[in-house]
Phi, psi and omega in degrees: 000139178259122187243130169262114184253113182251107184198132181282352183233047183298325183298327179294335181253036182304324181296326176293316178302314180297320179295317181296317180288327176297325179279013178069025173271145176263126185241126173251125183262141171230119186265351179224162176299322179298315177300316181298316180296322177300316180293315182296321183280344185288107183296335177291345181259006178306130177080001183286327187254142177268334185200154174245132172254116193236128172276146178275315188259106178223160180303145174305151185218130179299340181297339179276359180074220185273014181292128177278116181253022176052049179069019180105347183297331182239024177304322180298323178296318178296319178292320179300320177299316179294320178298316180297324179296319184275319183228081186300336183255005182291123176295135178232130175245125178268134176230110191209157173274347181299132184246355182295122182299329181291326178289317178299314179300319180294319178298316179292323177296324179284355173113007175298138181281331182202159175234121177250122182279124173281147357286145179221153176291144177308323180295327177293317181293314180298319178299318179296320179296314181295321179293323180298331181271355179289138180302138176081005180287128176257174178304128187255349183080217184281147174246000000 
């Protein structure tokens, strides 16, 4: 499985990265909203990714334009909107420390397949990613 992992703190979750690559998944990391948008917009990468693993809370980024991300708390929502515009059927799993139910509800409304609350075990995150890619999977809520 090819995974686009959008998270500003990927190094803290190194064990998850190692587990995903050990399980023969190919992982492309994007540490900023700008990096993620470059990958998402790149037509040469169409069809490259099977799933997106998305953090909600990342630093504000000028690449998102005039979108208000509440000081970075909802940068992930802005990115999820852009992902949906470009790839309406791409499974997205949110993995975040954000606990506000309204942000979680909005992410699921925008089409996230699952929400994994950080801190989480690497095995929990990997299971959510694999389930999101299973045929017929609908939004599952929290894992």
